[in-house]
N, C-alpha and C positions, 0 to 999 in steps of 0.2 A: 503493500500500500504506500510505502514511502515514495516510490517512483511515481505513482499517480498524483500524489500531492505536489511533488516538485513540478510536474508538467502543468498543474493548475496554477502554480505560482509564476510560471513563465508566461501564462496567458495574458496578464495585464501588460507586460512589457511588449509582447508581440502585437497586441492590439494597439498600443501606443505608437509603435513603429508604422503599422499599417495606416492608422489615422493620420499621422504626420505626413506620410507619403501621399495620401489622398488629398490632404490640404495643399501640399506643395504642388501637386498636379493640377488641382483646381485653380490655384493662383497662376500657374503657368499658362493654362488655356485661356484664362481671362485676359492676360496681358498680350496674348498672341491671337486675338480675335481676328477674323477675316477682315480684309480691307473693305469689302463691300458693306460691312456692317457699320462703317463710319458715318458720321453726320453728313447728310446729303444737302445741307444748306449752303455749301460752298458756292461762292459766286461763279466760279469757273465751270461748275457742273450744273448750274441752274440757269442763271441769266445769260451768261455767255453762250451756253449750249443752245438756248432758245434763239438768241440773236443769229447764231450761225445757221441754225435750221431754217429760219425764215429767209435769211439771205440766200441760202443754197437753193431754195425753192423759187427765188425771184429771178434767177438767171436761166439762160437757155443753152441747149446744146451740150457740148463737151464740158464747158465750164460747170454746168449743173451737175453732171455726172461726177466730176472730180470733187466739187464742193460737197456733194452728198457723201462721197467716200470719206472725206476728211471728218465730216460730222459723225458718221457711223463709227469711225475709228475712235474719235473723241469720246463718244458715249461708252464704248467698250472700255476705254481707259478709265473713265469715271467709275464704272462698275468695279473695276479692279483696284480702285483707290488711288490712282495716279493722276491727281488733279492737274499737276504741273504739265505733264505731257499731253493731257487732254486739252488744256488751254491752248497749247501750241497748235494742235489740230484744228480747234475751233477758230483760232485767229487766222490760220492758213485758209480756211473756208471763207472767212469774211474778206480777206485780202483778194482771194480769187473772184469773189462776187463784187469787189469794188466798193465794199461797205466799211466804214470806220466803226470801230468798237465803241459802244456807248457804255461808259462806266456809270452804273446807277448805284452801286454800293459805295458808300463813302469810304470804307476801309480800303477797298480795292482802288479807288480813285487816287488815294494817296501814294500807292506803290509805284 
């Protein structure tokens, strides 16, 4: 019976190790959440994306095809959480359409 009691005495220590590991893993997954779960209120993936979309639909021919491709790529980059690269795509679409970017966000206008 002495061996059974010793295994019961080890149970709290084993449980504490498992609990600590679970907490550490939970913290790790919380800090490495997917990029698409980030806040979508970024100017580059909301207002700038809309401006580029409207501008791309306002041109004709090959320019429209290319501008829509830039917008599509930009949207995919926003979904992936890469707002900076997405903004470059949206701005390329605006430039191709001959439209100037309208900065409506005061924080973005200062940049």
